[in-house]
BALOBA-1460 file (C-alpha; in Angstrom, 3 decimals):
// residues 365
<rec num="1" residu="m" x="103.912" y="14.761" z="120.214"/>
<rec num="2" residu="l" x="107.514" y="15.479" z="119.286"/>
<rec num="3" residu="e" x="108.666" y="19.081" z="118.861"/>
<rec num="4" residu="a" x="112.168" y="19.777" z="117.570"/>
<rec num="5" residu="r" x="112.424" y="23.082" z="119.436"/>
<rec num="6" residu="e" x="110.328" y="24.839" z="122.064"/>
<rec num="7" residu="a" x="106.566" y="24.507" z="121.812"/>
<rec num="8" residu="c" x="105.131" y="26.953" z="119.257"/>
<rec num="9" residu="s" x="108.575" y="28.446" z="118.647"/>
<rec num="10" residu="g" x="108.433" y="28.232" z="114.838"/>
<rec num="11" residu="a" x="106.103" y="29.889" z="112.341"/>
<rec num="12" residu="t" x="103.067" y="28.440" z="114.157"/>
<rec num="13" residu="g" x="103.633" y="30.740" z="117.108"/>
<rec num="14" residu="r" x="105.337" y="33.540" z="115.210"/>
<rec num="15" residu="n" x="102.816" y="34.320" z="112.493"/>
<rec num="16" residu="a" x="100.981" y="37.636" z="112.468"/>
<rec num="17" residu="g" x="97.787" y="36.116" z="113.853"/>
<rec num="18" residu="h" x="95.613" y="36.878" z="110.857"/>
<rec num="19" residu="c" x="92.717" y="34.388" z="110.766"/>
<rec num="20" residu="r" x="91.454" y="35.661" z="107.439"/>
<rec num="21" residu="p" x="89.420" y="33.521" z="105.056"/>
<rec num="22" residu="d" x="89.669" y="34.143" z="101.336"/>
<rec num="23" residu="a" x="86.244" y="35.621" z="100.597"/>
<rec num="24" residu="f" x="86.482" y="35.121" z="96.824"/>
<rec num="25" residu="r" x="89.855" y="36.332" z="95.499"/>
<rec num="26" residu="g" x="91.314" y="32.864" z="94.943"/>
<rec num="27" residu="f" x="88.276" y="31.527" z="93.110"/>
<rec num="28" residu="t" x="89.608" y="32.278" z="89.613"/>
<rec num="29" residu="a" x="93.034" y="30.751" z="90.258"/>
<rec num="30" residu="f" x="91.678" y="27.624" z="91.951"/>
<rec num="31" residu="s" x="89.113" y="27.176" z="89.173"/>
<rec num="32" residu="k" x="91.935" y="27.084" z="86.625"/>
<rec num="33" residu="r" x="94.256" y="24.888" z="88.708"/>
<rec num="34" residu="i" x="91.576" y="22.423" z="89.794"/>
<rec num="35" residu="n" x="87.974" y="23.161" z="88.769"/>
<rec num="36" residu="p" x="85.201" y="25.616" z="89.749"/>
<rec num="37" residu="e" x="83.430" y="23.114" z="92.005"/>
<rec num="38" residu="q" x="86.525" y="22.488" z="94.103"/>
<rec num="39" residu="a" x="87.388" y="26.205" z="94.057"/>
<rec num="40" residu="m" x="83.991" y="26.919" z="95.588"/>
<rec num="41" residu="k" x="84.650" y="24.252" z="98.204"/>
<rec num="42" residu="i" x="87.993" y="25.817" z="99.160"/>
<rec num="43" residu="i" x="86.399" y="29.232" z="99.684"/>
<rec num="44" residu="a" x="83.523" y="27.747" z="101.709"/>
<rec num="45" residu="h" x="85.930" y="25.734" z="103.852"/>
<rec num="46" residu="e" x="87.917" y="28.828" z="104.820"/>
<rec num="47" residu="k" x="84.763" y="30.644" z="105.899"/>
<rec num="48" residu="l" x="83.851" y="27.594" z="107.981"/>
<rec num="49" residu="v" x="87.286" y="27.579" z="109.623"/>
<rec num="50" residu="l" x="86.821" y="31.129" z="110.916"/>
<rec num="51" residu="q" x="83.631" y="30.033" z="112.665"/>
<rec num="52" residu="l" x="85.332" y="26.893" z="114.011"/>
<rec num="53" residu="v" x="88.167" y="28.956" z="115.486"/>
<rec num="54" residu="k" x="85.739" y="31.378" z="117.114"/>
<rec num="55" residu="a" x="83.570" y="28.579" z="118.508"/>
<rec num="56" residu="f" x="86.597" y="26.727" z="119.918"/>
<rec num="57" residu="i" x="87.957" y="29.834" z="121.636"/>
<rec num="58" residu="d" x="84.533" y="30.672" z="123.065"/>
<rec num="59" residu="k" x="83.895" y="27.106" z="124.248"/>
<rec num="60" residu="h" x="87.204" y="26.802" z="126.089"/>
<rec num="61" residu="n" x="87.366" y="30.452" z="127.179"/>
<rec num="62" residu="i" x="90.873" y="30.831" z="125.740"/>
<rec num="63" residu="d" x="92.658" y="34.114" z="126.399"/>
<rec num="64" residu="c" x="94.435" y="34.687" z="123.077"/>
<rec num="65" residu="d" x="93.549" y="38.318" z="122.240"/>
<rec num="66" residu="f" x="90.888" y="37.111" z="119.792"/>
<rec num="67" residu="d" x="89.315" y="39.974" z="117.846"/>
<rec num="68" residu="y" x="86.400" y="39.097" z="115.564"/>
<rec num="69" residu="c" x="86.493" y="41.956" z="113.092"/>
<rec num="70" residu="r" x="86.199" y="43.114" z="109.495"/>
<rec num="71" residu="t" x="89.033" y="43.116" z="106.988"/>
<rec num="72" residu="f" x="89.918" y="45.056" z="103.837"/>
<rec num="73" residu="d" x="91.551" y="43.980" z="100.601"/>
<rec num="74" residu="v" x="92.750" y="47.459" z="99.601"/>
<rec num="75" residu="v" x="93.362" y="47.726" z="95.855"/>
<rec num="76" residu="m" x="96.623" y="49.592" z="95.208"/>
<rec num="77" residu="g" x="97.158" y="48.966" z="91.487"/>
<rec num="78" residu="e" x="95.113" y="49.035" z="88.288"/>
<rec num="79" residu="e" x="96.177" y="45.534" z="87.214"/>
<rec num="80" residu="f" x="95.087" y="44.035" z="90.518"/>
<rec num="81" residu="l" x="91.832" y="46.003" z="90.348"/>
<rec num="82" residu="q" x="90.934" y="44.252" z="87.107"/>
<rec num="83" residu="y" x="91.985" y="40.873" z="88.487"/>
<rec num="84" residu="i" x="89.988" y="41.078" z="91.695"/>
<rec num="85" residu="k" x="86.909" y="42.444" z="89.921"/>
<rec num="86" residu="g" x="87.105" y="39.446" z="87.595"/>
<rec num="87" residu="s" x="87.348" y="37.033" z="90.525"/>
<rec num="88" residu="f" x="84.434" y="38.744" z="92.241"/>
<rec num="89" residu="e" x="82.203" y="38.409" z="89.178"/>
<rec num="90" residu="a" x="83.285" y="34.814" z="88.506"/>
<rec num="91" residu="y" x="82.549" y="33.826" z="92.101"/>
<rec num="92" residu="k" x="79.190" y="35.594" z="91.972"/>
<rec num="93" residu="q" x="78.220" y="33.945" z="88.675"/>
<rec num="94" residu="a" x="79.159" y="30.533" z="90.077"/>
<rec num="95" residu="g" x="76.666" y="31.011" z="92.893"/>
<rec num="96" residu="g" x="79.075" y="32.082" z="95.613"/>
<rec num="97" residu="d" x="77.744" y="33.502" z="98.874"/>
<rec num="98" residu="m" x="78.065" y="37.297" z="98.564"/>
<rec num="99" residu="s" x="76.203" y="38.214" z="101.758"/>
<rec num="100" residu="d" x="79.316" y="39.083" z="103.780"/>
<rec num="101" residu="i" x="81.243" y="40.902" z="101.026"/>
<rec num="102" residu="a" x="81.094" y="44.650" z="100.430"/>
<rec num="103" residu="w" x="82.713" y="46.615" z="97.564"/>
<rec num="104" residu="l" x="83.917" y="50.141" z="98.301"/>
<rec num="105" residu="d" x="84.616" y="52.443" z="95.372"/>
<rec num="106" residu="a" x="87.732" y="54.615" z="95.370"/>
<rec num="107" residu="e" x="86.311" y="57.605" z="97.232"/>
<rec num="108" residu="t" x="84.516" y="55.486" z="99.813"/>
<rec num="109" residu="a" x="87.587" y="53.283" z="100.271"/>
<rec num="110" residu="k" x="89.876" y="56.252" z="100.881"/>
<rec num="111" residu="k" x="87.690" y="57.430" z="103.747"/>
<rec num="112" residu="a" x="87.040" y="54.000" z="105.240"/>
<rec num="113" residu="t" x="90.613" y="52.697" z="105.049"/>
<rec num="114" residu="r" x="92.606" y="55.960" z="105.539"/>
<rec num="115" residu="v" x="94.574" y="54.932" z="102.430"/>
<rec num="116" residu="l" x="94.434" y="57.969" z="100.143"/>
<rec num="117" residu="s" x="95.932" y="56.080" z="97.185"/>
<rec num="118" residu="a" x="93.310" y="53.301" z="97.284"/>
<rec num="119" residu="l" x="91.594" y="52.461" z="94.000"/>
<rec num="120" residu="g" x="88.881" y="50.632" z="95.890"/>
<rec num="121" residu="a" x="88.487" y="47.955" z="98.544"/>
<rec num="122" residu="y" x="86.599" y="44.771" z="99.316"/>
<rec num="123" residu="e" x="85.463" y="44.145" z="102.890"/>
<rec num="124" residu="w" x="84.421" y="40.972" z="104.747"/>
<rec num="125" residu="t" x="84.582" y="39.275" z="108.153"/>
<rec num="126" residu="a" x="87.847" y="37.949" z="109.595"/>
<rec num="127" residu="a" x="89.689" y="37.843" z="112.917"/>
<rec num="128" residu="n" x="93.091" y="38.348" z="114.467"/>
<rec num="129" residu="l" x="94.618" y="36.790" z="117.551"/>
<rec num="130" residu="h" x="97.850" y="35.905" z="119.346"/>
<rec num="131" residu="p" x="98.789" y="32.593" z="117.674"/>
<rec num="132" residu="a" x="101.227" y="31.366" z="120.319"/>
<rec num="133" residu="k" x="98.655" y="31.881" z="123.077"/>
<rec num="134" residu="l" x="96.070" y="29.887" z="121.123"/>
<rec num="135" residu="c" x="98.468" y="27.068" z="120.250"/>
<rec num="136" residu="l" x="99.778" y="26.771" z="123.806"/>
<rec num="137" residu="a" x="96.197" y="26.602" z="125.062"/>
<rec num="138" residu="i" x="95.450" y="23.796" z="122.582"/>
<rec num="139" residu="l" x="98.521" y="21.906" z="123.780"/>
<rec num="140" residu="g" x="97.385" y="22.377" z="127.372"/>
<rec num="141" residu="l" x="93.941" y="20.975" z="126.615"/>
<rec num="142" residu="n" x="95.469" y="17.946" z="124.898"/>
<rec num="143" residu="k" x="97.936" y="17.334" z="127.716"/>
<rec num="144" residu="a" x="94.965" y="17.250" z="130.092"/>
<rec num="145" residu="l" x="93.533" y="14.475" z="127.901"/>
<rec num="146" residu="g" x="96.733" y="12.445" z="128.206"/>
<rec num="147" residu="m" x="98.948" y="13.671" z="125.377"/>
<rec num="148" residu="k" x="102.668" y="13.659" z="126.142"/>
<rec num="149" residu="l" x="104.648" y="16.563" z="124.694"/>
<rec num="150" residu="f" x="108.401" y="16.246" z="124.185"/>
<rec num="151" residu="t" x="110.115" y="19.521" z="123.267"/>
<rec num="152" residu="h" x="113.698" y="19.761" z="121.988"/>
<rec num="153" residu="t" x="113.160" y="16.274" z="120.582"/>
<rec num="154" residu="p" x="113.661" y="16.340" z="116.808"/>
<rec num="155" residu="a" x="112.594" y="13.287" z="114.835"/>
<rec num="156" residu="v" x="115.659" y="12.440" z="112.743"/>
<rec num="157" residu="s" x="114.285" y="9.386" z="110.920"/>
<rec num="158" residu="v" x="111.325" y="7.032" z="110.681"/>
<rec num="159" residu="t" x="112.173" y="3.372" z="110.078"/>
<rec num="160" residu="s" x="109.995" y="0.292" z="109.654"/>
<rec num="161" residu="s" x="109.732" y="-2.489" z="112.224"/>
<rec num="162" residu="g" x="107.346" y="-5.194" z="111.117"/>
<rec num="163" residu="n" x="103.911" y="-3.589" z="110.924"/>
<rec num="164" residu="d" x="105.023" y="-0.640" z="113.040"/>
<rec num="165" residu="w" x="107.175" y="2.446" z="112.610"/>
<rec num="166" residu="v" x="110.094" y="3.540" z="114.756"/>
<rec num="167" residu="v" x="110.529" y="7.289" z="115.172"/>
<rec num="168" residu="n" x="114.151" y="7.939" z="116.068"/>
<rec num="169" residu="t" x="115.260" y="10.990" z="118.063"/>
<rec num="170" residu="p" x="118.482" y="11.988" z="119.865"/>
<rec num="171" residu="r" x="116.656" y="11.221" z="123.119"/>
<rec num="172" residu="g" x="115.523" y="7.731" z="122.163"/>
<rec num="173" residu="s" x="113.067" y="5.954" z="119.879"/>
<rec num="174" residu="i" x="109.294" y="5.503" z="119.862"/>
<rec num="175" residu="t" x="107.544" y="2.538" z="118.250"/>
<rec num="176" residu="t" x="104.061" y="3.243" z="116.937"/>
<rec num="177" residu="s" x="101.595" y="2.066" z="114.319"/>
<rec num="178" residu="i" x="100.652" y="5.608" z="113.252"/>
<rec num="179" residu="v" x="102.891" y="8.585" z="112.463"/>
<rec num="180" residu="v" x="101.510" y="12.010" z="111.559"/>
<rec num="181" residu="h" x="103.930" y="14.416" z="109.874"/>
<rec num="182" residu="a" x="102.635" y="17.848" z="110.939"/>
<rec num="183" residu="t" x="105.904" y="19.467" z="109.910"/>
<rec num="184" residu="n" x="104.718" y="21.848" z="107.173"/>
<rec num="185" residu="a" x="107.746" y="23.449" z="105.456"/>
<rec num="186" residu="f" x="110.064" y="20.837" z="106.987"/>
<rec num="187" residu="a" x="108.033" y="17.856" z="105.728"/>
<rec num="188" residu="a" x="110.624" y="16.751" z="103.158"/>
<rec num="189" residu="t" x="113.211" y="16.208" z="105.913"/>
<rec num="190" residu="l" x="111.523" y="12.933" z="106.829"/>
<rec num="191" residu="l" x="109.517" y="12.500" z="103.615"/>
<rec num="192" residu="p" x="111.933" y="13.042" z="100.687"/>
<rec num="193" residu="c" x="109.063" y="12.366" z="98.274"/>
<rec num="194" residu="l" x="107.782" y="15.860" z="99.169"/>
<rec num="195" residu="q" x="111.069" y="17.598" z="98.348"/>
<rec num="196" residu="a" x="109.709" y="19.193" z="95.183"/>
<rec num="197" residu="q" x="106.144" y="19.404" z="96.462"/>
<rec num="198" residu="v" x="106.453" y="21.433" z="99.689"/>
<rec num="199" residu="r" x="108.987" y="24.235" z="99.359"/>
<rec num="200" residu="p" x="110.210" y="26.237" z="102.358"/>
<rec num="201" residu="v" x="110.109" y="30.035" z="102.077"/>
<rec num="202" residu="r" x="111.101" y="32.486" z="104.794"/>
<rec num="203" residu="a" x="108.442" y="35.083" z="105.607"/>
<rec num="204" residu="q" x="108.971" y="38.201" z="107.679"/>
<rec num="205" residu="a" x="106.876" y="40.383" z="109.981"/>
<rec num="206" residu="h" x="107.471" y="43.591" z="111.933"/>
<rec num="207" residu="k" x="106.057" y="45.223" z="115.047"/>
<rec num="208" residu="l" x="105.374" y="48.954" z="115.170"/>
<rec num="209" residu="i" x="104.478" y="51.104" z="118.152"/>
<rec num="210" residu="p" x="101.860" y="53.581" z="116.903"/>
<rec num="211" residu="t" x="102.319" y="57.310" z="116.640"/>
<rec num="212" residu="r" x="99.768" y="59.605" z="118.287"/>
<rec num="213" residu="a" x="97.792" y="59.653" z="115.029"/>
<rec num="214" residu="y" x="97.100" y="55.920" z="115.461"/>
<rec num="215" residu="s" x="96.875" y="55.713" z="119.260"/>
<rec num="216" residu="g" x="93.721" y="55.467" z="121.331"/>
<rec num="217" residu="p" x="90.316" y="53.878" z="120.676"/>
<rec num="218" residu="d" x="89.160" y="56.652" z="118.340"/>
<rec num="219" residu="k" x="92.329" y="56.640" z="116.198"/>
<rec num="220" residu="m" x="93.245" y="52.972" z="115.925"/>
<rec num="221" residu="l" x="92.583" y="50.955" z="112.780"/>
<rec num="222" residu="t" x="89.274" y="49.146" z="113.214"/>
<rec num="223" residu="h" x="89.872" y="46.618" z="110.414"/>
<rec num="224" residu="t" x="92.735" y="44.352" z="109.409"/>
<rec num="225" residu="y" x="94.243" y="44.966" z="105.976"/>
<rec num="226" residu="s" x="95.846" y="43.417" z="102.958"/>
<rec num="227" residu="l" x="97.397" y="46.205" z="100.887"/>
<rec num="228" residu="r" x="97.329" y="44.654" z="97.415"/>
<rec num="229" residu="f" x="99.709" y="46.037" z="94.795"/>
<rec num="230" residu="s" x="99.419" y="42.798" z="92.813"/>
<rec num="231" residu="l" x="98.400" y="39.198" z="93.390"/>
<rec num="232" residu="f" x="101.726" y="38.299" z="95.017"/>
<rec num="233" residu="h" x="102.961" y="41.756" z="96.080"/>
<rec num="234" residu="f" x="101.067" y="42.762" z="99.203"/>
<rec num="235" residu="y" x="101.432" y="43.727" z="102.855"/>
<rec num="236" residu="s" x="99.222" y="42.685" z="105.758"/>
<rec num="237" residu="v" x="98.406" y="45.153" z="108.531"/>
<rec num="238" residu="i" x="96.904" y="44.358" z="111.931"/>
<rec num="239" residu="q" x="96.528" y="46.780" z="114.831"/>
<rec num="240" residu="r" x="96.070" y="44.796" z="118.017"/>
<rec num="241" residu="k" x="93.272" y="46.092" z="120.231"/>
<rec num="242" residu="v" x="94.889" y="44.726" z="123.365"/>
<rec num="243" residu="d" x="97.947" y="47.007" z="123.209"/>
<rec num="244" residu="g" x="97.607" y="49.128" z="120.045"/>
<rec num="245" residu="a" x="100.742" y="47.662" z="118.468"/>
<rec num="246" residu="l" x="100.743" y="47.140" z="114.701"/>
<rec num="247" residu="v" x="101.953" y="43.948" z="113.050"/>
<rec num="248" residu="l" x="103.085" y="44.275" z="109.439"/>
<rec num="249" residu="g" x="103.423" y="41.168" z="107.309"/>
<rec num="250" residu="t" x="105.250" y="40.960" z="103.994"/>
<rec num="251" residu="s" x="104.883" y="38.820" z="100.879"/>
<rec num="252" residu="r" x="107.234" y="36.946" z="98.591"/>
<rec num="253" residu="g" x="106.307" y="39.273" z="95.711"/>
<rec num="254" residu="i" x="108.151" y="42.324" z="97.049"/>
<rec num="255" residu="p" x="110.343" y="43.751" z="94.248"/>
<rec num="256" residu="g" x="114.034" y="42.993" z="94.744"/>
<rec num="257" residu="i" x="113.400" y="40.508" z="97.522"/>
<rec num="258" residu="g" x="116.269" y="38.255" z="96.389"/>
<rec num="259" residu="q" x="116.571" y="34.477" z="96.370"/>
<rec num="260" residu="e" x="117.857" y="34.109" z="99.924"/>
<rec num="261" residu="v" x="114.329" y="33.745" z="101.318"/>
<rec num="262" residu="f" x="113.494" y="30.823" z="99.035"/>
<rec num="263" residu="e" x="114.383" y="27.168" z="99.647"/>
<rec num="264" residu="t" x="115.630" y="27.922" z="103.168"/>
<rec num="265" residu="t" x="114.613" y="26.667" z="106.592"/>
<rec num="266" residu="d" x="116.771" y="29.169" z="108.493"/>
<rec num="267" residu="d" x="114.424" y="31.349" z="110.516"/>
<rec num="268" residu="s" x="117.151" y="32.812" z="112.734"/>
<rec num="269" residu="v" x="117.917" y="35.732" z="110.403"/>
<rec num="270" residu="h" x="115.936" y="38.693" z="109.165"/>
<rec num="271" residu="n" x="116.266" y="40.549" z="105.836"/>
<rec num="272" residu="k" x="117.001" y="44.283" z="106.162"/>
<rec num="273" residu="t" x="115.929" y="44.996" z="102.574"/>
<rec num="274" residu="i" x="112.475" y="43.592" z="103.289"/>
<rec num="275" residu="a" x="112.230" y="45.583" z="106.526"/>
<rec num="276" residu="v" x="113.188" y="48.850" z="104.816"/>
<rec num="277" residu="d" x="110.694" y="48.238" z="101.998"/>
<rec num="278" residu="c" x="107.870" y="47.268" z="104.345"/>
<rec num="279" residu="l" x="108.287" y="50.234" z="106.673"/>
<rec num="280" residu="a" x="108.666" y="52.717" z="103.819"/>
<rec num="281" residu="k" x="105.601" y="51.357" z="102.048"/>
<rec num="282" residu="f" x="103.547" y="51.477" z="105.243"/>
<rec num="283" residu="k" x="104.369" y="55.151" z="105.855"/>
<rec num="284" residu="q" x="103.698" y="55.951" z="102.215"/>
<rec num="285" residu="v" x="100.299" y="54.255" z="102.259"/>
<rec num="286" residu="f" x="99.229" y="55.604" z="105.657"/>
<rec num="287" residu="s" x="100.316" y="59.141" z="104.909"/>
<rec num="288" residu="d" x="98.907" y="60.561" z="108.150"/>
<rec num="289" residu="w" x="101.186" y="58.340" z="110.269"/>
<rec num="290" residu="g" x="103.176" y="61.436" z="111.193"/>
<rec num="291" residu="e" x="106.598" y="61.957" z="112.700"/>
<rec num="292" residu="e" x="107.807" y="59.313" z="115.118"/>
<rec num="293" residu="v" x="109.122" y="60.324" z="118.523"/>
<rec num="294" residu="q" x="111.166" y="58.177" z="120.875"/>
<rec num="295" residu="g" x="109.378" y="54.931" z="121.667"/>
<rec num="296" residu="e" x="107.283" y="54.987" z="118.493"/>
<rec num="297" residu="g" x="107.738" y="53.259" z="115.151"/>
<rec num="298" residu="h" x="109.578" y="50.052" z="114.324"/>
<rec num="299" residu="e" x="110.368" y="47.975" z="117.403"/>
<rec num="300" residu="f" x="111.594" y="44.677" z="115.932"/>
<rec num="301" residu="g" x="111.124" y="42.143" z="113.143"/>
<rec num="302" residu="w" x="111.055" y="38.369" z="113.009"/>
<rec num="303" residu="t" x="110.813" y="35.505" z="110.539"/>
<rec num="304" residu="g" x="109.108" y="32.144" z="110.118"/>
<rec num="305" residu="i" x="109.240" y="29.420" z="107.481"/>
<rec num="306" residu="l" x="106.221" y="28.849" z="105.233"/>
<rec num="307" residu="g" x="105.522" y="25.667" z="103.290"/>
<rec num="308" residu="l" x="104.473" y="26.414" z="99.705"/>
<rec num="309" residu="t" x="102.873" y="23.944" z="97.297"/>
<rec num="310" residu="k" x="102.531" y="24.160" z="93.524"/>
<rec num="311" residu="d" x="98.740" y="24.426" z="93.566"/>
<rec num="312" residu="a" x="98.500" y="26.530" z="96.765"/>
<rec num="313" residu="v" x="96.589" y="23.875" z="98.736"/>
<rec num="314" residu="p" x="98.107" y="21.603" z="101.408"/>
<rec num="315" residu="f" x="98.967" y="17.915" z="101.334"/>
<rec num="316" residu="i" x="96.656" y="16.090" z="103.745"/>
<rec num="317" residu="g" x="96.131" y="12.354" z="104.070"/>
<rec num="318" residu="p" x="97.985" y="9.030" z="103.987"/>
<rec num="319" residu="v" x="101.533" y="8.944" z="102.637"/>
<rec num="320" residu="p" x="101.602" y="6.688" z="99.547"/>
<rec num="321" residu="c" x="103.451" y="3.370" z="100.021"/>
<rec num="322" residu="l" x="103.972" y="4.046" z="103.754"/>
<rec num="323" residu="p" x="100.919" y="2.501" z="105.481"/>
<rec num="324" residu="g" x="100.301" y="4.095" z="108.846"/>
<rec num="325" residu="q" x="102.065" y="7.347" z="107.980"/>
<rec num="326" residu="f" x="100.058" y="10.512" z="107.354"/>
<rec num="327" residu="v" x="100.925" y="14.069" z="106.439"/>
<rec num="328" residu="i" x="99.379" y="17.491" z="106.958"/>
<rec num="329" residu="a" x="101.696" y="20.087" z="105.456"/>
<rec num="330" residu="g" x="102.041" y="22.844" z="102.878"/>
<rec num="331" residu="f" x="99.703" y="25.575" z="104.092"/>
<rec num="332" residu="n" x="101.181" y="28.325" z="101.907"/>
<rec num="333" residu="g" x="101.264" y="30.880" z="104.713"/>
<rec num="334" residu="h" x="97.508" y="30.482" z="105.055"/>
<rec num="335" residu="g" x="97.244" y="27.910" z="107.816"/>
<rec num="336" residu="m" x="95.209" y="30.098" z="110.154"/>
<rec num="337" residu="a" x="92.344" y="29.921" z="107.653"/>
<rec num="338" residu="r" x="92.663" y="26.184" z="106.995"/>
<rec num="339" residu="i" x="94.053" y="24.097" z="109.847"/>
<rec num="340" residu="f" x="91.002" y="24.084" z="112.138"/>
<rec num="341" residu="g" x="89.060" y="22.348" z="109.378"/>
<rec num="342" residu="s" x="91.879" y="20.300" z="107.869"/>
<rec num="343" residu="a" x="93.217" y="18.655" z="111.041"/>
<rec num="344" residu="p" x="89.835" y="17.183" z="112.111"/>
<rec num="345" residu="g" x="89.424" y="15.937" z="108.546"/>
<rec num="346" residu="l" x="92.742" y="14.110" z="108.727"/>
<rec num="347" residu="v" x="91.749" y="12.545" z="112.054"/>
<rec num="348" residu="k" x="88.582" y="11.158" z="110.455"/>
<rec num="349" residu="i" x="90.714" y="9.506" z="107.773"/>
<rec num="350" residu="i" x="93.165" y="8.095" z="110.342"/>
<rec num="351" residu="l" x="90.237" y="6.595" z="112.265"/>
<rec num="352" residu="g" x="89.035" y="4.783" z="109.153"/>
<rec num="353" residu="g" x="86.674" y="7.298" z="107.622"/>
<rec num="354" residu="s" x="86.495" y="8.104" z="103.935"/>
<rec num="355" residu="w" x="87.402" y="11.338" z="102.218"/>
<rec num="356" residu="s" x="83.706" y="12.130" z="101.830"/>
<rec num="357" residu="d" x="83.459" y="12.261" z="105.640"/>
<rec num="358" residu="t" x="85.639" y="15.369" z="105.644"/>
<rec num="359" residu="s" x="84.698" y="18.840" z="104.436"/>
<rec num="360" residu="m" x="87.940" y="19.254" z="102.534"/>
<rec num="361" residu="l" x="89.018" y="19.620" z="98.924"/>
<rec num="362" residu="n" x="88.802" y="16.456" z="96.810"/>
<rec num="363" residu="a" x="91.715" y="14.101" z="97.470"/>
<rec num="364" residu="s" x="92.907" y="13.934" z="93.852"/>
<rec num="365" residu="r" x="95.691" y="16.241" z="92.721"/>
């Protein structure tokens, strides 16, 4: 395994740790982009992934702050209320599994979520964890099985050599019959054919130290949140049980976000406009946050690069016209709810299995 930087130093280890399947919201959009049958399969796969993550962590006794919990989609706007109600009904009519989903009307939602401006909320099962701890544990398990990890070893090109491929790095070259591009937003660097297909976008998150109103077991948030002002304008909120810190995630639909976050792979900078908006919106939504004293409130922010695709599902499988090369990339900022099912599926294909052997979306685009 070649890693251009430190292990888990990119978005994989930096994300907010929200392992949150889409319970039904994306059903309408995926039905239009693909078809209802495949939309149902996408939703089912994400629910499966949550169980796979939990089972893996339990089996290997991994200390990664895993919290199996409930989550809220808090409706913050009338337009989104109509959209999500439509998706809920469409999913239900298509025979979707509703057993884990609860609808909270406005008054109930305000009490349950502490968001006094909520128009309603949907609730289902999710989880949150420390992503770097999980990923480093996975690397450790694989190293014990014989995997060799080379950090600070960027692959700069892949060239053909007979029936093999040569992966060239500043530290030397490796000849192999199989190459897997698990490079997500950076996939087009070595696979130019994906230049227009997997677009890099810089996402941003922030850590808050809670005020007294949100400190202690009886005052902490018990659920994770997505505060939904519209389909693409939302904020994620997680309060970590292990230390009480809050992690706020932002979306690309924030008004006035600017173009600097799009088509960039620079994750060394952080956007002050996004930080100001996120923190202001959080305090507006959680109106009982209260006055911050020294040591409370915003501690720091960080960024990571997401890989977006046109149809919001990843590219997984063999690279056309490059026999022996495979790709798994374009997780749209939603990898935590997809990778644990997608990666084993790709392995089945690499080992000679057919697409029907996987539990993934149909291979056609």
